[in-house]
Structures are given as C-alpha cells and as structure tokens.
N, C-alpha and C positions, 0 to 999 in steps of 0.2 A: 301048672299055670306058669306062663312065661313072665319074665320081668323086663322092664324097660328103665332106662336111666332118664329121670325127669329133672328138668331145671325150671325153677319158679322164675317167671319173668315179670309178673305183676301180681300184687296181693293187696289185701285190705278192703275187699268188696263183699257183696252179698250173694245173691243168686245170679251167677254169671251165665251168659248165653251167647249165641250167634257169632262165634269166632270166624274171622276171615283173615287171610294173609295176602297182602298186596304184592305187586311185582318187585318191590324193594325190601321185602321181608318184614314190613311193618304189620303188626298184628292188631286187628280191630276186634272189639268185643263189647257186649252190653251188660248192664246190671239190671235185672228185672225188678228187684225190690228197691234198690237205691236210686234207680233211674239213670238215664244217660247212655251215651256211647263213648268209648274210650279207644285210644290206640297207644301202642308202645313200640318204638323203634328198637332194633337190635342194640342191646347195651344201654338203652335209655330208660326213662321213667314214664309212667302212664300220663297221658294227656287227654283231657276231656274235650271231645269234639262236638257232641250233641248234648244239650243241656239236660241236667238231671230231672228237669220238669217232664221229660219224655219218659214215661214208665213203660214197662212190659215189652221192650223190644226183644222179641224172641227169634227174629230172623233178619238177615242182612245180606245184601249182595252189592258188589261193585258194578258201576255202569261204565260203558266205553268212554263217556265224556268226563269221567273223573268224579262223579257223584256217588251217592249211596242210595240204595233202596232199603228202607227199614220198616218193620212191622210195629205192632203195638195197638193202640186204639184205632189206627188206620194203617193202610200201607202208604208210605209217603216217600217222596224224592227229597234227598238232602243235597243242597247246593254247597259244594266245598268252598266256593268263593264268598258267598253271602252268608252262609250258615242257615239259610232259610229252608224250612220244611214245607213241602207242598203235597197235599193229599192226592193220591191216585185212586184209592179205593177206601171208602169209609162205610157206605151203605149200598145195598143192592135191593131192587124191588122184590118184595115178597120173601126176603131172607133175613134171618137173624145175623147180625154182624156186631157182636159185642166187643170183639177184638180179633186180632190176627196174630198167628204165631210163626212157626218156622216157614221158610220159603227157599226156593231154589230157582235156577235159571236153565232154560232149555237151549239147544243149539241155535234156535232162531232168535234168541235174545229176549224171549218172553219170561215173565216171572210167574211161577206157580206158588200159591200160598193157601194155607188152610185157615179157616175161621174157627174161633173158639167162643163158646157161649156159656160162661159160668152163670149159675143161678143160686139163690139162697139155699142153705141146707147141706147136709152131708148124707152120703150113701151109707148103707150098713157096714161097708168096709172102711169107713172113715174118710174116703176121698170125697172131693167136692161134687155136688150135683152139676150136671151140664145138660144143655140142650144140644142136639146133634149139630155138628159142624159140616161145612162144605169145602170144596176145593175150587179155587178161582184161578184163571189165567189172565194176566194183564199183558197185552201186546205192546210193542214199541209205539204204535199209533195211539195208544191210550184206551183201546177197546178192552172191556172187561167181559169175560165169559165164565159161566159156571160150568166146570168140566167134570165135576162129580158132586152129586147131591146127597147129603145126609150120611148117617151111619158112622159118625166120628165122635167118640167120647171126648178125647183131648188130642187134637191134631198137633203133631210135633215134627220131628226131622223128616226131610225129603232129599232125594237124590236120584238122578237118572243112571241107568246102566250105561256101559261104554258105548253101545250102539244107539242109545237114545230111545229104544223101543219099549223100555220098561221104566216106570216110576216106582221107586220104593218110598214108603210113607209110614212113619211111626204113629201109632195111636197109643199114647202113654198109659192111659187108664185101662185100656183093654189089654195092655201088655203084649202087643203084637206089632210086627212089621208087615204091612200089607204090600202087595205088588199089584200094579195095574198095567194093562197093555195101553200103550199110547197109540191112538188111532191116526188115520191119515190126516184128519182135520185137527189133530193135536188135542183131542179130548181123551178122557180116560174110560176104560172098559175092562170087564172081566176081573174085578177085584177079587183077590184071594189072599189067604194067609201065607206069607213067605216064611216067616219065622215066629215062633211063640216063646216068650220068656218063661223059664221054668220057675217053680216056687223057690223062693230064697234068693233069686237074682235081683229083687227089686223090680224096677220097670225101665224100659227104654225111654230115652228123651230125644236127643239129637242123633244124627248119624252121618256117615260119609261113605263114599264108594271108592274103591281102589281101581287101579288100571287093569287088574285081572278080573274085575267084576265082583269082587268080594264086598260085602257090606259090613262096616264097622259100627257097632253100637255100644255106647256106655251102659253099664248096669247101675243106674242111680240107686243108692243105698246098698248095692251089692259089691262095690269096690273093685269092679273089673271092667275091662273092655273086651267085647266079644267080636271076633271076625266070623261072619257067616259066609260060606262059599256061595257061588252063584246058584247052587241047588237048594239053598236055605238051611243046610246042615251046619252045625257048629264046626268050624275048622280049627280055630286057635282061640285061646283065652289069655289075656294079659292082665297083670296087676295094674290097677289104676293108682294114681298118686294119692287119692284119698277114698273114703267110703262113698263120696257123693260126686262122682263124675257126671257132668250134665250133657256135654256135647263135645264134638271134636271136628277138626278140619285138617286136610293135608295142604302143604305148600312148599315153597323153596324152589330153587333152580332145578332140582331133580325130583321134586314132589315127594321127597321122603321125610321132610319135616312134618311132624304131627303135633298140633297144638290141642291140648285137652283143657277145658275149663271146668272147675269144680266149685260147688256151692259152699257157702258158709255152713259150718256145723261141726259138732264134736270138738269145740274149742279152736277150730281153724277158720280163718277168714276165707272168703271166696278168692280163689287164686287161679291164675293162668299159668299152665305148665307147657313146656316144650320138650319133645324127645325126637328120636329118629327111628324109622322103621326100615325093614328090609324090602318091603313091597311099596312101590310108588303109588301115590293117590291119583285119582282122576280129577283133573282141573274142573272147577265149576265155571262155566262161561260167564263173561260179563254181560249185563243186561244192555240191550240196545235202546232202552227207554232213555229219552234225552231230557235235559233241563227244561222244565215247563216255562213257557213264555207268557 
C-alpha cells in the first residue's frame, strides 16, 4: 500500500462530506451530523457559510455565477450575496424524495443527483433500511428529469468519465460502484457493476475521477483510498489519513491537490486533509444553474 503525506487543514467536526475546491484554492465542505457548510482558505481558519440548521448536505457544486448547489432535504441554490437558499428539487410526482445525497455536474452544466429514502428499522447486517432511490437531472432552465429509476440502496458519490459518456455512481450499502452509459438525450442506460468492494474494505462513499479515467474511492472503515483503472480493476491503494475516509476531490492549478475528508471516530474529530498526487484529477464543471429570481 502506498503512503501519502497529509496535512490537516480543518478539524473539530462530525461526519464530513461534499468537499470542493474553488479557483482560489478555498476548500468547501459540509458536516452531515453537525449541519452546515464551511470553507477554509489556504492557511486560514474554517468559516461557516451555510447555517448549521441545514443538515445532511451530502453533495455540493459551484455555479458559474458564484453560487452553490447543495443537497440535503432538498437540492437548493445558495446565493453567496444574500445567503439565501432556494429549493430546486424537493419533491417529484410519484417518487419518494426523503433526501438527496451526492451530486455532480455534466459538461452541459446540469446537476445529476441521487435520492435517498431511509425508513425505520435495521437490516440483518445492521445497516439502515431504505426504500430504493432514483437519479435526477436538473437542467439550467430548472427542468427536472428522472434519468434512472430505482435500484439504489444508498446513493452516494458520482462522477463522469473524461469523455462524458459514462457516469460512475457509488451505492454505499450495496458496496459497489456502478457505471451507466449516458445517452444522447443525457439519460442513463445499461447500468452495470464497475467495481465491487471486497470483504474487509468497509464500503465506498464519495468518489472522484482523474484525468486518465481512473476512479478514486475511499474505503470507509477500511482506512484506505483505492484507485480503480478505467477497466474497473484495482490499480493502486493508498493509506488514508484515518480509518474513516468519507470522500475526496481534486483541485489546485495543476489538479494534483487532493482533499480527503474523514468522519469523527476512534477518538479523532472529523477532519479535512490535503495531500498531493502524481496523477491530476478531472475538473468537475460548474453548474450553469443561475440565481433564482
């Protein structure tokens, strides 16, 4: 297993999620359990930008006009000037939408997001019961489409291949990373298992794609980060900063900065770590969804 040199840039949190790095190197992240969205500038201290009243922000994206798209109980636009949150997607006819988790953006500026539908009780393996989730696309004009129906135990990380023709999508409870073909009308088809987590790895949560088409996924509870090649085979394994890496994102001028967020546990607070990689990441496009009027 390979090692990386990590630097802690923000700590003292709970279950961290949704890291993003802006054009100035400022890292944004959320706290699922404590609530809120935070940011930390290089060499600075964390700043709360979205109230801790907003819980369960599992996905986030920058917009071209300087706002943020965040998930949680809805998918919402955050106005950086006013601090106001405006819902873009909260309910959909005929569908369960108890919450929304990870999200990503395609080259057309649309947001792809998965729904999560927890329900009371536990499964025999101790994980929470859920109803199947779906995948939605929110276009810049505000139109919402269901692009994949059902079959998701716990929708998590998403990312497109470099050519934009494949969407990778983590289902955490199923412990798999799916791949879908992106059709001409930007729906999803031909879902198949791209990679399956082995016993002892824990389960995948977030993910990121690199410029060579590799898929990077943290092994939550497994204490490592796995790079899968474009063929779905394990290519490299790296030590994570803690046993509970949740998700990661590439950024920086050369896209070789890697931010890894880890959850609270084992006597350690939820912490944001930064390191460097030898393979550049693939930039996530900014959404073209604009400030609601």
